[in-house]
N, C-alpha and C positions, 0 to 999 in steps of 0.2 A: 122323846123328848119330857123330863122331869117339866112339870111346872115350876120351878126354880130356876130351871135356863131356857124357860121360853121366846120371853124375850130379852135376853141377852146378845148383844153383839155375837160374832161365832171369838174371836183374840180372848175374852173372856170364859165363855166356854172350855175352850179346849188347856188352859190354866186351871178351873176349876171343877167343872164338874167331873166324880167320880175323885176329887183331891179332899175326902173328908180329913181335918187333921185328926190326927192321932188322938181318941179319948183318954190315953192312960199316958202319956207324957205330954201333949201340945204339938209334934212332931207337924210339919206343914205340910209334909213329902209323906205318903201312906206308905209305911212299911214295908222292907220286904218278909215277908212271910214262910221265911225256906222250910218249908213243912208237912208233911205227909200225911199226918191223921193229927187229930184233936180230941180232947179229953171232954167225955161227956156228962151230960146232969142226967145219968139215970140211963139205961137201956131206953134208948131210942128218941132220946132226948138233946137234939140237937144244941149246941150253945154259937144263938147267931144263922142258924143255917151250914155251920159246916163240918162236916163227920172224916172227908177223907179229899185229897189236894186232887184228886182227877175230878171230882164231881166240881168241887166247889173249893175257891181258895182267896182269901181275904183281900191279896194283890191285884190277880184277876180280872176279881168282883169289880173292883177299882176302874183301873180298863177298860172292862166289859161295860161299866155308864159311860164313861168318855167314849168310848164309841158311837153306842147310842144316839146320845147327845149331842152327839157334831154329823151325823147322817141323818139328825131332824126324824132316827127311828125308836119303838120299846125297844126294843130289843140289840143286843150285843153280844157278841159269843167268841171268845179269841182262841188261835189255834197256831198250835209249833208251827206251821210254816203256812201262806197262801192252796197250796195244794192240798195238802186237808183243809184246810177251812170250805176248799170248791168237791174236795170226795168226800165231803160230808154235808154237804148242800144237795150234792147228785142220787146217792143213797139215803136220802131224807126224799126229793121230790117223785122218783123214779124206782120203776117198776119194769122189770122183761117185759116186751114189747111196745115200750115207751119208747116215744121223740125227740128229736132236739132241736130244734136248728142253730150250729153255731157260725163264728164269721168267717169271711174268708180270709183274716186278717187279728190274727189273735197271737198270742203268745205259748213258745212251741211247745214248752212246758200242758200251758190246757189240752191242748190237740192232741199232745201224748196220752195225757187221762181222758179222751175219750177215747181214741184210736186202738190205743193198745188196751187200755184195762176196761172203759165200761162198753165198751162195742162187747167184751168177752162174757158177762153178761146180760145179753140182748136184747140190749136199750138200742136202739138207731141213731143217725143221726144224718145231716145233710148240711153242705152250706152254702149261705147266700154274702151278697155285698147289701151286712146292713146298714148302712147310707142309704140304701134306695130302698125306700121301706115298702116297698109295692112287689119288691123282690122275695125282701121279708116273706111276705104275704104268700106269696106263687109256694117261695119254698116249706108250709104248713102243711099238715096230712092229719089225716082226723087221729094221729096219733102222737100230737105235740102237744108234750108236758110243757117246755121250758124255750126260750127263748133267749138261746147267747150274746150276751152285745159285750164290746169292749169300744171306752170310747172318751179319749180319745185313746185306737188303736195302738199295739207294736208288733209292727215296727214302721208299721206307711203312715202314721199316723193319721190316719182315718175321721170321723167324723157321722157321727150317728144319731139321730133326730130322735132322743128321750122320750119323749111325750110322743110322739109320731105309732112306735112300735111298742111304745106300752098301750099303746088304745088300739092295733090289732093287736097284740097280747091280749087283751079283754076280751077283743070278739071271740078271740080261737079258745077262750077259756083257760089259757097257757100264761106260764107266768113270766117274767120278763125280770132276768136277772143282768144289773149291771157290773163290770169290773172297772171299781173307780180309781185302779191303780194308777192312773197314769197325772188322775187330775188332782184323785186326794180331796177331802169333803172340802177344803177350803175354799176350791174352785169352782166346784161340783155336786148339788145333790142332788140323785136320781129319784131316789124315793119322793121327796117333793114333785118331779117330774113325771111321776106316775109308772114309777121301775117296782118291783117286789119285792126285791132282794141288791143286796150291793156286796160285790166282793171286793177286800185288799189283801195281797200283796203287802204287809204292814211291813217288811223287809225293807223296802221302798221307802217313798218320802214319810211314810208315817214313824219309823223310826228315825230316817232319816239322814245317822253317822254310821250306819257300813258297820256296825255292829251288834245284827239283832235280825232273828230268820222269825217272824210271823206273818200269822193271818186273821182275817176277820168274813162274819159276816156281820149285815144290820140289817135288822125288817122291821114292816110297824106292823103285821098281822101278830099277836099275841098268840094266835094258835099254832103258826108255826114256827113262831119262835120255842115256844115248848117243845115239838116237836124238833129241832133241830138241837133243842138244846140235851133232850134225850136222845140221837143219837149220836152228838160228841164226847158226851159220858159214855156212853156202849162203846164206841170206840176208839175212844181217847186220848187223838192226836191234838190235847191239849195245850196252851203256850204256859211256859212256866212262870213261877211268880221273879225270877229274876228278866227272866225276855220281856214280863210281860210290865215291869219297872223300866226297865229301857225306853219301850215302846211310849212310855208316860210319862216321861223325863223327856220324847222326840218331840212325844205333840203338843209340848207348849211350847213350843218355836216353830212349827209348822207354817202359820200365819204367816211373819216377817221371814222364813223360811221361802216360800212360795213365792213371794212375792220377790224376793233375790233371785230366784229360781225364773221365772218371768219375761224377769225384765234384764238378764245377762241373755237369754235364748233370743229374742228382740231382738240384740247385737249381736247375737252369734250369724244370725239369717237374716241381716244384715248385708255382711260380711260374705256370706257363703251365696246369696244369690246374684251378687257380681264381678265373681272366682271364676275367671273363665278355665279353671277345671271344674268346674260344679255344673253339672250339666242340668240337675232337679233340686229343690230343694223343700222337703216336706215339713212344715209345721201350720198347724192352722191360725196362728195369726199372722199370717200372710193373708194377704187378700186377694191373692188368685188361687188362694188354696180353695176346691171344691164346695171345703166342708165349712169354709171362714166363717158366715151370715150362721149357720147354728148355732156353732161351736160360739158367736160372739155373746147369742142368746142366753144357750145354756151356761156360758162358763163364767169366768169371774175376771180371769188373765187367761192367761191361751197355756201357762205349764213351763216345764224347762227342758220335755224330749224334744229335739231337733235328728231328722233323717236326711240325706242327701245321697246323691247319686254324682258318680266320677266318671268322667271320661277317661276309658281306657280299659272298663269289665273289670271281673273281680278282683286280678291280681290290683289291682292301681290300688283298686279300695283297701286290701290287704296291702297297702304298702303304705302307704296313708296312714290306718291301725299304725303302721308298726314304728311311723316315724316322729307321731305323737309325743312327747315327753312332758305337760303339766299336765294332758288328759289321761290319764292311765290307763292301760289297756284293761280291759275289766267287764266279766259279765255281771249282772243288777244295775239297778240305778237308784236314783233318789237320794243319794249322799250329799251330803256337803262340799267332797271333793265331787270335782267332771270323769267323767270317763270317758272310753269310746272304744267300739265294737266296732265287729265283721257281724250281723243278723246269721247270714247263711252257713259261717263257719262254727257260729261260737251259739248263738242263744234260741237261735230257730234253724241250728241242721238236720231235727228230730223234723219240721215239716219238706225236710226235699224230697222233690217227685209228689208233692200233692198239690190241691186247690192254694194252698195257704202257703206255697212255695215264694221265697224272699229274692229282687235283683240281688245276681252277684256282686253289680256295682254300688249294692248298698253301706252307708255309711251309718250306724247310730251311735248318736251325740246323748251323754246328760248330764245336760249340763248343772256345772256344781255350783257358786254360794262364794269365790275368787272375784280377785278383778278382773271383768271382764275384758278389758284390753291385756290384760296378760291370756286371755284364754284364745282369740281374734292371735295373737302373735304369734301362740302355738298349734293352732288353725293353716297362718298361712306360711310358716315352714312347713307341718308335714305335707299342705296340698303341694310343695313347694314353685 
């Protein structure tokens, strides 16, 4: 984070970091530099450091500065998708023969990347329950170069003690990577807790309006930041200027949206825990959640993601998803509108038959910012 923002509150940083008024017109919103190339001041004379928009673009630069400030990092990098960010990170950190510890609950696309793509070039991985630091320690080998964590996790809302696992990673000489998508930097700041890299799908809460796809990496280590930037340019899966602009716009309201998401999710869970057809509610804000105390320690609030299991198994869960009206049946999460999905048949179909397979009776909610009363009424009629 730059010195100019180091003492400011999150809400102020979200609105102002990277958002310098346009020097030509005074526009208070960074322009969309929809441009591929730039006039140079003589051979090798780059104007403002720009030559080609794969390498750098002023709109993307504004977003990357904002991302670094929000996560308290020294370098932020914006990509075309969350998986593009993950791919760049893995190809920067790893070489054939290396090993990674991955969580037993994770986004299906992340598992697919490890299982079907990364493994093909000689990188090995093993699964651990990252909510148990000792299970993480037991999964390490002398070739472990990274420990991958989601907290809260997708879709079972597991909680990992970031500081404890960061200590294990340091002792092993490995990097700790934290996917912070579910929490957002407003609710949780992994770098401050010892993580080496923060990953985001900016498609979700950062953009917040279901109108953009993007990914991000944020680091504190300047050397690692340079390596990532080199690979970002070399591989080219960068965020386009309009996508960067949309995420910047979304971030300005991130704090107020996350407050409302968290408030609504808490009210929804209160109803679900009392409903006769719901056998279990997974939400770190519940005192009975096994990770509640750790979540309360490392998160500002508990977020807008809720999962629950229904009596009657998989078909009953699918029926609930199909009966919802205000909750939109769809993949993704983190938008202002509420979404409902069946992970086993939708976002997590790729983990079927693996150690990450999710229960068939599971329903996942992305609780939006509508009236909580209306959301509760819709779930009640969907559950029947």
